[in-house]
TORKOL-4160 file (C-alpha; in steps of 0.2 Angstrom, whole numbers, padded with zeros to 4 digits, m for minus):
434
<pt num="1" X="0066" Y="0052" Z="m0117"/>
<pt num="2" X="0084" Y="0053" Z="m0113"/>
<pt num="3" X="0087" Y="0053" Z="m0094"/>
<pt num="4" X="0103" Y="0061" Z="m0088"/>
<pt num="5" X="0115" Y="0052" Z="m0076"/>
<pt num="6" X="0115" Y="0054" Z="m0057"/>
<pt num="7" X="0129" Y="0068" Z="m0057"/>
<pt num="8" X="0121" Y="0077" Z="m0072"/>
<pt num="9" X="0104" Y="0076" Z="m0063"/>
<pt num="10" X="0110" Y="0083" Z="m0047"/>
<pt num="11" X="0119" Y="0097" Z="m0056"/>
<pt num="12" X="0103" Y="0101" Z="m0066"/>
<pt num="13" X="0092" Y="0100" Z="m0050"/>
<pt num="14" X="0102" Y="0112" Z="m0040"/>
<pt num="15" X="0104" Y="0124" Z="m0055"/>
<pt num="16" X="0085" Y="0123" Z="m0058"/>
<pt num="17" X="0082" Y="0127" Z="m0040"/>
<pt num="18" X="0095" Y="0141" Z="m0041"/>
<pt num="19" X="0086" Y="0149" Z="m0055"/>
<pt num="20" X="0069" Y="0147" Z="m0047"/>
<pt num="21" X="0075" Y="0155" Z="m0031"/>
<pt num="22" X="0085" Y="0168" Z="m0040"/>
<pt num="23" X="0069" Y="0173" Z="m0049"/>
<pt num="24" X="0060" Y="0174" Z="m0032"/>
<pt num="25" X="0073" Y="0184" Z="m0024"/>
<pt num="26" X="0075" Y="0197" Z="m0038"/>
<pt num="27" X="0056" Y="0199" Z="m0039"/>
<pt num="28" X="0056" Y="0204" Z="m0021"/>
<pt num="29" X="0071" Y="0215" Z="m0023"/>
<pt num="30" X="0064" Y="0224" Z="m0038"/>
<pt num="31" X="0047" Y="0226" Z="m0029"/>
<pt num="32" X="0056" Y="0233" Z="m0014"/>
<pt num="33" X="0065" Y="0246" Z="m0024"/>
<pt num="34" X="0050" Y="0251" Z="m0034"/>
<pt num="35" X="0038" Y="0252" Z="m0019"/>
<pt num="36" X="0037" Y="0262" Z="m0003"/>
<pt num="37" X="0039" Y="0253" Z="0013"/>
<pt num="38" X="0020" Y="0252" Z="0015"/>
<pt num="39" X="0018" Y="0247" Z="m0003"/>
<pt num="40" X="0031" Y="0233" Z="m0001"/>
<pt num="41" X="0023" Y="0227" Z="0015"/>
<pt num="42" X="0006" Y="0224" Z="0005"/>
<pt num="43" X="0016" Y="0216" Z="m0009"/>
<pt num="44" X="0025" Y="0205" Z="0004"/>
<pt num="45" X="0008" Y="0200" Z="0012"/>
<pt num="46" X="0001" Y="0195" Z="m0005"/>
<pt num="47" X="0017" Y="0186" Z="m0010"/>
<pt num="48" X="0016" Y="0176" Z="0006"/>
<pt num="49" X="m0002" Y="0171" Z="0002"/>
<pt num="50" X="0005" Y="0164" Z="m0014"/>
<pt num="51" X="0019" Y="0155" Z="m0005"/>
<pt num="52" X="0006" Y="0147" Z="0006"/>
<pt num="53" X="m0004" Y="0141" Z="m0009"/>
<pt num="54" X="0011" Y="0135" Z="m0018"/>
<pt num="55" X="0016" Y="0125" Z="m0003"/>
<pt num="56" X="m0001" Y="0117" Z="m0002"/>
<pt num="57" X="0000" Y="0113" Z="m0020"/>
<pt num="58" X="0018" Y="0106" Z="m0019"/>
<pt num="59" X="0013" Y="0096" Z="m0004"/>
<pt num="60" X="m0003" Y="0089" Z="m0011"/>
<pt num="61" X="0003" Y="0085" Z="m0028"/>
<pt num="62" X="0022" Y="0088" Z="m0030"/>
<pt num="63" X="0029" Y="0079" Z="m0015"/>
<pt num="64" X="0017" Y="0064" Z="m0018"/>
<pt num="65" X="0022" Y="0063" Z="m0036"/>
<pt num="66" X="0041" Y="0062" Z="m0034"/>
<pt num="67" X="0038" Y="0047" Z="m0022"/>
<pt num="68" X="0029" Y="0037" Z="m0036"/>
<pt num="69" X="0038" Y="0021" Z="m0041"/>
<pt num="70" X="0035" Y="0009" Z="m0054"/>
<pt num="71" X="0036" Y="0007" Z="m0073"/>
<pt num="72" X="0040" Y="0022" Z="m0084"/>
<pt num="73" X="0022" Y="0022" Z="m0091"/>
<pt num="74" X="0015" Y="0022" Z="m0073"/>
<pt num="75" X="0026" Y="0037" Z="m0068"/>
<pt num="76" X="0021" Y="0047" Z="m0084"/>
<pt num="77" X="0003" Y="0044" Z="m0082"/>
<pt num="78" X="0005" Y="0050" Z="m0064"/>
<pt num="79" X="0013" Y="0066" Z="m0071"/>
<pt num="80" X="m0001" Y="0069" Z="m0083"/>
<pt num="81" X="m0014" Y="0067" Z="m0069"/>
<pt num="82" X="m0004" Y="0079" Z="m0058"/>
<pt num="83" X="m0002" Y="0092" Z="m0071"/>
<pt num="84" X="m0020" Y="0092" Z="m0076"/>
<pt num="85" X="m0026" Y="0092" Z="m0058"/>
<pt num="86" X="m0015" Y="0107" Z="m0053"/>
<pt num="87" X="m0022" Y="0117" Z="m0068"/>
<pt num="88" X="m0040" Y="0113" Z="m0064"/>
<pt num="89" X="m0039" Y="0116" Z="m0045"/>
<pt num="90" X="m0029" Y="0132" Z="m0046"/>
<pt num="91" X="m0041" Y="0139" Z="m0059"/>
<pt num="92" X="m0056" Y="0135" Z="m0048"/>
<pt num="93" X="m0048" Y="0142" Z="m0032"/>
<pt num="94" X="m0040" Y="0157" Z="m0040"/>
<pt num="95" X="m0055" Y="0163" Z="m0050"/>
<pt num="96" X="m0067" Y="0160" Z="m0035"/>
<pt num="97" X="m0056" Y="0171" Z="m0024"/>
<pt num="98" X="m0054" Y="0185" Z="m0037"/>
<pt num="99" X="m0073" Y="0186" Z="m0039"/>
<pt num="100" X="m0076" Y="0188" Z="m0020"/>
<pt num="101" X="m0061" Y="0200" Z="m0017"/>
<pt num="102" X="m0066" Y="0211" Z="m0032"/>
<pt num="103" X="m0080" Y="0218" Z="m0020"/>
<pt num="104" X="m0068" Y="0221" Z="m0005"/>
<pt num="105" X="m0061" Y="0239" Z="m0004"/>
<pt num="106" X="m0042" Y="0242" Z="m0001"/>
<pt num="107" X="m0025" Y="0239" Z="m0009"/>
<pt num="108" X="m0022" Y="0222" Z="m0001"/>
<pt num="109" X="m0039" Y="0215" Z="m0007"/>
<pt num="110" X="m0036" Y="0222" Z="m0024"/>
<pt num="111" X="m0019" Y="0214" Z="m0025"/>
<pt num="112" X="m0026" Y="0197" Z="m0018"/>
<pt num="113" X="m0039" Y="0198" Z="m0032"/>
<pt num="114" X="m0026" Y="0200" Z="m0045"/>
<pt num="115" X="m0016" Y="0185" Z="m0037"/>
<pt num="116" X="m0032" Y="0174" Z="m0040"/>
<pt num="117" X="m0033" Y="0178" Z="m0058"/>
<pt num="118" X="m0015" Y="0174" Z="m0061"/>
<pt num="119" X="m0014" Y="0159" Z="m0049"/>
<pt num="120" X="m0017" Y="0146" Z="m0063"/>
<pt num="121" X="m0002" Y="0152" Z="m0073"/>
<pt num="122" X="0010" Y="0152" Z="m0058"/>
<pt num="123" X="0005" Y="0136" Z="m0049"/>
<pt num="124" X="0004" Y="0126" Z="m0065"/>
<pt num="125" X="0021" Y="0131" Z="m0071"/>
<pt num="126" X="0028" Y="0127" Z="m0054"/>
<pt num="127" X="0019" Y="0111" Z="m0053"/>
<pt num="128" X="0026" Y="0105" Z="m0070"/>
<pt num="129" X="0043" Y="0106" Z="m0062"/>
<pt num="130" X="0039" Y="0091" Z="m0051"/>
<pt num="131" X="0033" Y="0081" Z="m0066"/>
<pt num="132" X="0051" Y="0084" Z="m0073"/>
<pt num="133" X="0058" Y="0079" Z="m0057"/>
<pt num="134" X="0048" Y="0062" Z="m0056"/>
<pt num="135" X="0053" Y="0059" Z="m0074"/>
<pt num="136" X="0071" Y="0062" Z="m0070"/>
<pt num="137" X="0072" Y="0076" Z="m0082"/>
<pt num="138" X="0078" Y="0091" Z="m0072"/>
<pt num="139" X="0086" Y="0099" Z="m0087"/>
<pt num="140" X="0068" Y="0102" Z="m0094"/>
<pt num="141" X="0063" Y="0111" Z="m0078"/>
<pt num="142" X="0079" Y="0121" Z="m0079"/>
<pt num="143" X="0075" Y="0127" Z="m0097"/>
<pt num="144" X="0057" Y="0132" Z="m0091"/>
<pt num="145" X="0064" Y="0142" Z="m0076"/>
<pt num="146" X="0077" Y="0151" Z="m0087"/>
<pt num="147" X="0063" Y="0157" Z="m0098"/>
<pt num="148" X="0054" Y="0162" Z="m0082"/>
<pt num="149" X="0069" Y="0172" Z="m0076"/>
<pt num="150" X="0071" Y="0180" Z="m0093"/>
<pt num="151" X="0054" Y="0187" Z="m0094"/>
<pt num="152" X="0050" Y="0191" Z="m0076"/>
<pt num="153" X="0064" Y="0204" Z="m0072"/>
<pt num="154" X="0063" Y="0214" Z="m0087"/>
<pt num="155" X="0044" Y="0215" Z="m0086"/>
<pt num="156" X="0045" Y="0222" Z="m0068"/>
<pt num="157" X="0060" Y="0233" Z="m0071"/>
<pt num="158" X="0051" Y="0244" Z="m0083"/>
<pt num="159" X="0037" Y="0248" Z="m0071"/>
<pt num="160" X="0037" Y="0266" Z="m0064"/>
<pt num="161" X="0043" Y="0270" Z="m0046"/>
<pt num="162" X="0029" Y="0269" Z="m0034"/>
<pt num="163" X="0019" Y="0256" Z="m0044"/>
<pt num="164" X="0005" Y="0249" Z="m0034"/>
<pt num="165" X="0006" Y="0231" Z="m0027"/>
<pt num="166" X="m0009" Y="0225" Z="m0038"/>
<pt num="167" X="0000" Y="0231" Z="m0053"/>
<pt num="168" X="0016" Y="0222" Z="m0048"/>
<pt num="169" X="0007" Y="0206" Z="m0044"/>
<pt num="170" X="m0001" Y="0206" Z="m0061"/>
<pt num="171" X="0015" Y="0209" Z="m0070"/>
<pt num="172" X="0024" Y="0196" Z="m0060"/>
<pt num="173" X="0010" Y="0183" Z="m0063"/>
<pt num="174" X="0008" Y="0186" Z="m0082"/>
<pt num="175" X="0027" Y="0185" Z="m0085"/>
<pt num="176" X="0026" Y="0167" Z="m0080"/>
<pt num="177" X="0015" Y="0163" Z="m0095"/>
<pt num="178" X="0030" Y="0160" Z="m0108"/>
<pt num="179" X="0038" Y="0148" Z="m0095"/>
<pt num="180" X="0022" Y="0139" Z="m0093"/>
<pt num="181" X="0020" Y="0137" Z="m0112"/>
<pt num="182" X="0038" Y="0131" Z="m0113"/>
<pt num="183" X="0035" Y="0118" Z="m0100"/>
<pt num="184" X="0019" Y="0112" Z="m0108"/>
<pt num="185" X="0029" Y="0110" Z="m0125"/>
<pt num="186" X="0042" Y="0100" Z="m0117"/>
<pt num="187" X="0030" Y="0089" Z="m0106"/>
<pt num="188" X="0016" Y="0086" Z="m0118"/>
<pt num="189" X="0025" Y="0074" Z="m0130"/>
<pt num="190" X="0030" Y="0063" Z="m0116"/>
<pt num="191" X="0012" Y="0061" Z="m0109"/>
<pt num="192" X="0003" Y="0060" Z="m0125"/>
<pt num="193" X="m0010" Y="0046" Z="m0126"/>
<pt num="194" X="m0009" Y="0042" Z="m0107"/>
<pt num="195" X="m0024" Y="0041" Z="m0096"/>
<pt num="196" X="m0029" Y="0055" Z="m0084"/>
<pt num="197" X="m0035" Y="0050" Z="m0067"/>
<pt num="198" X="m0040" Y="0065" Z="m0056"/>
<pt num="199" X="m0050" Y="0054" Z="m0044"/>
<pt num="200" X="m0033" Y="0049" Z="m0036"/>
<pt num="201" X="m0032" Y="0066" Z="m0028"/>
<pt num="202" X="m0048" Y="0066" Z="m0020"/>
<pt num="203" X="m0048" Y="0048" Z="m0013"/>
<pt num="204" X="m0046" Y="0045" Z="0005"/>
<pt num="205" X="m0028" Y="0040" Z="0010"/>
<pt num="206" X="m0020" Y="0050" Z="m0004"/>
<pt num="207" X="m0002" Y="0053" Z="0002"/>
<pt num="208" X="m0003" Y="0071" Z="m0002"/>
<pt num="209" X="m0016" Y="0074" Z="0011"/>
<pt num="210" X="m0004" Y="0070" Z="0024"/>
<pt num="211" X="0009" Y="0081" Z="0017"/>
<pt num="212" X="m0003" Y="0095" Z="0016"/>
<pt num="213" X="m0006" Y="0093" Z="0035"/>
<pt num="214" X="0012" Y="0093" Z="0038"/>
<pt num="215" X="0014" Y="0109" Z="0028"/>
<pt num="216" X="m0001" Y="0117" Z="0037"/>
<pt num="217" X="0007" Y="0114" Z="0054"/>
<pt num="218" X="0024" Y="0117" Z="0048"/>
<pt num="219" X="0029" Y="0131" Z="0036"/>
<pt num="220" X="0010" Y="0136" Z="0033"/>
<pt num="221" X="0007" Y="0139" Z="0052"/>
<pt num="222" X="0022" Y="0151" Z="0054"/>
<pt num="223" X="0018" Y="0160" Z="0038"/>
<pt num="224" X="0000" Y="0162" Z="0043"/>
<pt num="225" X="0006" Y="0169" Z="0060"/>
<pt num="226" X="0017" Y="0181" Z="0052"/>
<pt num="227" X="0002" Y="0187" Z="0041"/>
<pt num="228" X="m0008" Y="0189" Z="0058"/>
<pt num="229" X="0006" Y="0200" Z="0064"/>
<pt num="230" X="0003" Y="0211" Z="0048"/>
<pt num="231" X="m0016" Y="0211" Z="0050"/>
<pt num="232" X="m0017" Y="0214" Z="0069"/>
<pt num="233" X="0000" Y="0222" Z="0073"/>
<pt num="234" X="0008" Y="0231" Z="0059"/>
<pt num="235" X="0011" Y="0227" Z="0041"/>
<pt num="236" X="0029" Y="0233" Z="0043"/>
<pt num="237" X="0033" Y="0218" Z="0053"/>
<pt num="238" X="0028" Y="0207" Z="0038"/>
<pt num="239" X="0039" Y="0218" Z="0026"/>
<pt num="240" X="0054" Y="0217" Z="0038"/>
<pt num="241" X="0053" Y="0198" Z="0040"/>
<pt num="242" X="0050" Y="0196" Z="0022"/>
<pt num="243" X="0065" Y="0207" Z="0017"/>
<pt num="244" X="0076" Y="0198" Z="0029"/>
<pt num="245" X="0071" Y="0180" Z="0022"/>
<pt num="246" X="0073" Y="0187" Z="0005"/>
<pt num="247" X="0091" Y="0189" Z="0008"/>
<pt num="248" X="0092" Y="0171" Z="0012"/>
<pt num="249" X="0085" Y="0166" Z="m0004"/>
<pt num="250" X="0101" Y="0157" Z="m0010"/>
<pt num="251" X="0099" Y="0145" Z="0004"/>
<pt num="252" X="0081" Y="0140" Z="m0001"/>
<pt num="253" X="0089" Y="0135" Z="m0018"/>
<pt num="254" X="0098" Y="0121" Z="m0009"/>
<pt num="255" X="0083" Y="0117" Z="0003"/>
<pt num="256" X="0071" Y="0115" Z="m0011"/>
<pt num="257" X="0083" Y="0105" Z="m0021"/>
<pt num="258" X="0085" Y="0093" Z="m0007"/>
<pt num="259" X="0066" Y="0091" Z="m0004"/>
<pt num="260" X="0060" Y="0091" Z="m0022"/>
<pt num="261" X="0074" Y="0080" Z="m0030"/>
<pt num="262" X="0082" Y="0071" Z="m0016"/>
<pt num="263" X="0070" Y="0056" Z="m0015"/>
<pt num="264" X="0072" Y="0050" Z="m0033"/>
<pt num="265" X="0091" Y="0051" Z="m0031"/>
<pt num="266" X="0091" Y="0043" Z="m0013"/>
<pt num="267" X="0081" Y="0028" Z="m0020"/>
<pt num="268" X="0096" Y="0024" Z="m0030"/>
<pt num="269" X="0105" Y="0020" Z="m0014"/>
<pt num="270" X="0099" Y="0003" Z="m0008"/>
<pt num="271" X="0107" Y="0004" Z="0009"/>
<pt num="272" X="0097" Y="0012" Z="0023"/>
<pt num="273" X="0114" Y="0017" Z="0032"/>
<pt num="274" X="0120" Y="0024" Z="0015"/>
<pt num="275" X="0105" Y="0035" Z="0014"/>
<pt num="276" X="0106" Y="0042" Z="0031"/>
<pt num="277" X="0125" Y="0045" Z="0029"/>
<pt num="278" X="0122" Y="0054" Z="0013"/>
<pt num="279" X="0109" Y="0066" Z="0021"/>
<pt num="280" X="0119" Y="0068" Z="0037"/>
<pt num="281" X="0134" Y="0074" Z="0026"/>
<pt num="282" X="0122" Y="0085" Z="0016"/>
<pt num="283" X="0115" Y="0093" Z="0033"/>
<pt num="284" X="0132" Y="0097" Z="0038"/>
<pt num="285" X="0137" Y="0105" Z="0022"/>
<pt num="286" X="0120" Y="0115" Z="0021"/>
<pt num="287" X="0122" Y="0121" Z="0039"/>
<pt num="288" X="0140" Y="0127" Z="0036"/>
<pt num="289" X="0134" Y="0136" Z="0020"/>
<pt num="290" X="0119" Y="0144" Z="0030"/>
<pt num="291" X="0131" Y="0151" Z="0044"/>
<pt num="292" X="0143" Y="0157" Z="0031"/>
<pt num="293" X="0130" Y="0166" Z="0021"/>
<pt num="294" X="0122" Y="0174" Z="0037"/>
<pt num="295" X="0140" Y="0181" Z="0041"/>
<pt num="296" X="0142" Y="0189" Z="0024"/>
<pt num="297" X="0125" Y="0197" Z="0026"/>
<pt num="298" X="0128" Y="0203" Z="0043"/>
<pt num="299" X="0144" Y="0212" Z="0037"/>
<pt num="300" X="0136" Y="0219" Z="0022"/>
<pt num="301" X="0138" Y="0238" Z="0021"/>
<pt num="302" X="0122" Y="0249" Z="0024"/>
<pt num="303" X="0124" Y="0257" Z="0007"/>
<pt num="304" X="0123" Y="0240" Z="m0003"/>
<pt num="305" X="0109" Y="0234" Z="0008"/>
<pt num="306" X="0099" Y="0250" Z="0004"/>
<pt num="307" X="0102" Y="0246" Z="m0015"/>
<pt num="308" X="0095" Y="0229" Z="m0012"/>
<pt num="309" X="0079" Y="0232" Z="m0002"/>
<pt num="310" X="0077" Y="0251" Z="m0003"/>
<pt num="311" X="0067" Y="0258" Z="0012"/>
<pt num="312" X="0064" Y="0241" Z="0019"/>
<pt num="313" X="0083" Y="0238" Z="0022"/>
<pt num="314" X="0084" Y="0247" Z="0040"/>
<pt num="315" X="0069" Y="0236" Z="0046"/>
<pt num="316" X="0076" Y="0220" Z="0039"/>
<pt num="317" X="0095" Y="0222" Z="0044"/>
<pt num="318" X="0093" Y="0220" Z="0063"/>
<pt num="319" X="0084" Y="0204" Z="0060"/>
<pt num="320" X="0099" Y="0196" Z="0051"/>
<pt num="321" X="0107" Y="0187" Z="0066"/>
<pt num="322" X="0091" Y="0179" Z="0071"/>
<pt num="323" X="0086" Y="0174" Z="0053"/>
<pt num="324" X="0103" Y="0167" Z="0049"/>
<pt num="325" X="0103" Y="0156" Z="0065"/>
<pt num="326" X="0086" Y="0150" Z="0060"/>
<pt num="327" X="0091" Y="0145" Z="0042"/>
<pt num="328" X="0106" Y="0136" Z="0049"/>
<pt num="329" X="0094" Y="0126" Z="0060"/>
<pt num="330" X="0082" Y="0124" Z="0045"/>
<pt num="331" X="0097" Y="0116" Z="0035"/>
<pt num="332" X="0098" Y="0102" Z="0047"/>
<pt num="333" X="0080" Y="0100" Z="0049"/>
<pt num="334" X="0076" Y="0100" Z="0031"/>
<pt num="335" X="0089" Y="0086" Z="0028"/>
<pt num="336" X="0081" Y="0076" Z="0042"/>
<pt num="337" X="0064" Y="0077" Z="0036"/>
<pt num="338" X="0070" Y="0072" Z="0019"/>
<pt num="339" X="0078" Y="0056" Z="0027"/>
<pt num="340" X="0062" Y="0052" Z="0036"/>
<pt num="341" X="0052" Y="0054" Z="0020"/>
<pt num="342" X="0062" Y="0042" Z="0011"/>
<pt num="343" X="0063" Y="0029" Z="0025"/>
<pt num="344" X="0046" Y="0030" Z="0032"/>
<pt num="345" X="0035" Y="0045" Z="0025"/>
<pt num="346" X="0022" Y="0043" Z="0038"/>
<pt num="347" X="0034" Y="0047" Z="0053"/>
<pt num="348" X="0036" Y="0065" Z="0049"/>
<pt num="349" X="0018" Y="0071" Z="0053"/>
<pt num="350" X="0020" Y="0071" Z="0072"/>
<pt num="351" X="0036" Y="0080" Z="0072"/>
<pt num="352" X="0029" Y="0094" Z="0060"/>
<pt num="353" X="0013" Y="0095" Z="0071"/>
<pt num="354" X="0022" Y="0097" Z="0088"/>
<pt num="355" X="0037" Y="0108" Z="0084"/>
<pt num="356" X="0029" Y="0119" Z="0070"/>
<pt num="357" X="0015" Y="0124" Z="0082"/>
<pt num="358" X="0028" Y="0126" Z="0095"/>
<pt num="359" X="0038" Y="0138" Z="0083"/>
<pt num="360" X="0022" Y="0149" Z="0081"/>
<pt num="361" X="0020" Y="0150" Z="0100"/>
<pt num="362" X="0038" Y="0155" Z="0102"/>
<pt num="363" X="0036" Y="0168" Z="0088"/>
<pt num="364" X="0021" Y="0176" Z="0096"/>
<pt num="365" X="0029" Y="0175" Z="0113"/>
<pt num="366" X="0044" Y="0183" Z="0106"/>
<pt num="367" X="0034" Y="0197" Z="0098"/>
<pt num="368" X="0025" Y="0200" Z="0114"/>
<pt num="369" X="0040" Y="0199" Z="0126"/>
<pt num="370" X="0055" Y="0202" Z="0116"/>
<pt num="371" X="0053" Y="0219" Z="0109"/>
<pt num="372" X="0042" Y="0216" Z="0093"/>
<pt num="373" X="0048" Y="0209" Z="0077"/>
<pt num="374" X="0065" Y="0205" Z="0083"/>
<pt num="375" X="0058" Y="0194" Z="0097"/>
<pt num="376" X="0047" Y="0186" Z="0084"/>
<pt num="377" X="0062" Y="0182" Z="0073"/>
<pt num="378" X="0071" Y="0174" Z="0087"/>
<pt num="379" X="0056" Y="0164" Z="0092"/>
<pt num="380" X="0055" Y="0157" Z="0074"/>
<pt num="381" X="0074" Y="0152" Z="0076"/>
<pt num="382" X="0070" Y="0143" Z="0092"/>
<pt num="383" X="0056" Y="0133" Z="0084"/>
<pt num="384" X="0068" Y="0128" Z="0070"/>
<pt num="385" X="0081" Y="0122" Z="0082"/>
<pt num="386" X="0069" Y="0111" Z="0092"/>
<pt num="387" X="0062" Y="0103" Z="0076"/>
<pt num="388" X="0079" Y="0099" Z="0069"/>
<pt num="389" X="0084" Y="0090" Z="0085"/>
<pt num="390" X="0068" Y="0080" Z="0086"/>
<pt num="391" X="0070" Y="0075" Z="0068"/>
<pt num="392" X="0087" Y="0068" Z="0069"/>
<pt num="393" X="0082" Y="0059" Z="0086"/>
<pt num="394" X="0068" Y="0051" Z="0076"/>
<pt num="395" X="0080" Y="0046" Z="0062"/>
<pt num="396" X="0090" Y="0036" Z="0074"/>
<pt num="397" X="0076" Y="0024" Z="0079"/>
<pt num="398" X="0068" Y="0023" Z="0062"/>
<pt num="399" X="0085" Y="0019" Z="0053"/>
<pt num="400" X="0089" Y="0006" Z="0065"/>
<pt num="401" X="0073" Y="m0004" Z="0063"/>
<pt num="402" X="0073" Y="m0001" Z="0044"/>
<pt num="403" X="0091" Y="m0007" Z="0043"/>
<pt num="404" X="0087" Y="m0023" Z="0053"/>
<pt num="405" X="0072" Y="m0027" Z="0042"/>
<pt num="406" X="0083" Y="m0024" Z="0026"/>
<pt num="407" X="0096" Y="m0036" Z="0033"/>
<pt num="408" X="0083" Y="m0050" Z="0037"/>
<pt num="409" X="0076" Y="m0048" Z="0020"/>
<pt num="410" X="0093" Y="m0050" Z="0012"/>
<pt num="411" X="0097" Y="m0065" Z="0022"/>
<pt num="412" X="0080" Y="m0073" Z="0018"/>
<pt num="413" X="0083" Y="m0070" Z="0000"/>
<pt num="414" X="0100" Y="m0077" Z="0000"/>
<pt num="415" X="0094" Y="m0093" Z="0009"/>
<pt num="416" X="0080" Y="m0095" Z="m0004"/>
<pt num="417" X="0092" Y="m0093" Z="m0018"/>
<pt num="418" X="0104" Y="m0106" Z="m0010"/>
<pt num="419" X="0090" Y="m0119" Z="m0008"/>
<pt num="420" X="0084" Y="m0116" Z="m0026"/>
<pt num="421" X="0102" Y="m0119" Z="m0032"/>
<pt num="422" X="0104" Y="m0135" Z="m0022"/>
<pt num="423" X="0087" Y="m0143" Z="m0026"/>
<pt num="424" X="0082" Y="m0135" Z="m0042"/>
<pt num="425" X="0066" Y="m0128" Z="m0035"/>
<pt num="426" X="0057" Y="m0116" Z="m0045"/>
<pt num="427" X="0053" Y="m0098" Z="m0039"/>
<pt num="428" X="0039" Y="m0101" Z="m0026"/>
<pt num="429" X="0031" Y="m0085" Z="m0031"/>
<pt num="430" X="0030" Y="m0091" Z="m0049"/>
<pt num="431" X="0043" Y="m0078" Z="m0055"/>
<pt num="432" X="0031" Y="m0064" Z="m0050"/>
<pt num="433" X="0040" Y="m0058" Z="m0034"/>
<pt num="434" X="0053" Y="m0045" Z="m0038"/>
């Protein structure tokens, strides 16, 4: 197993996230062009349900997996358990949901039932990407995602105009099968002969349980609130918000790359201050990129916008200033959460709980008081700003205590080495302490 160097790993990680995000963006663009505004609203709601399920899976399995440290065999065994658990859990959840929804009338229920059937393919393929991240083999993840892109777009592009959301969901899901088979072919030789321990994912105290709670009160809560707007207000609100966020998909490339592949790379930097400095610089760069991209989208000619999103463009275009401001704040907050997750993983939950729920309140208040969906978009922006500020304030206290503890440990180790050199004392831990 040949592990690439740090620069190559970073390049492949960003490229992989780029291909993955590009696939998601183009899937939504093609679906918008093929569908009516109402049809795309249904597809957007189903796609958002998948996004929530994917976030749960990534939080419970993926984010915990990339934090595993130890010998190579330990990490590879953890990857095998993670991949098998993802496949088993997604099959049980997806097939159960499909069996229940098959008896519910309506286009939305039919599309959700189809999502349940293809859920094991989509979630397992994405889950294996985190196995490659933990193994520091991002070029394998990139290979599988290139296959995903190569099959998904042609499969959707040949569908007739006006194709229903259930059909589009089925085509999109089945097009992930070649990528899944490619990922399995690359991963299987690395994991052959290793034990599979699924019990680790159902034990009390599994770190992924905490990350799921964070996701639930973070991204998940806002997405569920948006779904609520679609169910109880108007589905067009979901289509408009989803259309606007689709245009910011390139930024998700960098956000996802930071969250998924940042911890293994930051672990190579031993200094706490060095880790904080690196993520602060990354936050400034990502915020600048987000603001620049928002400006480009705002100046986009109406003709090009309609070519991208079809009938959904007019509803999404007036949300661009709010969504652009939100993504700029998200860039800062994402890097802050990454820093805390590396320094002290358990400190992120209170921030996620308080400020993510506040964002939902801001969104609903904005929808009620600020003129509908535009007010909701500015409410989400305000929530992202508040979370970013709180995150970096927390980093200040955590990094100071962590740096002090690191300095004390270094001084103690140096003093012990000096005593051993002067007196010839053996290692008091019998050579076991590393």
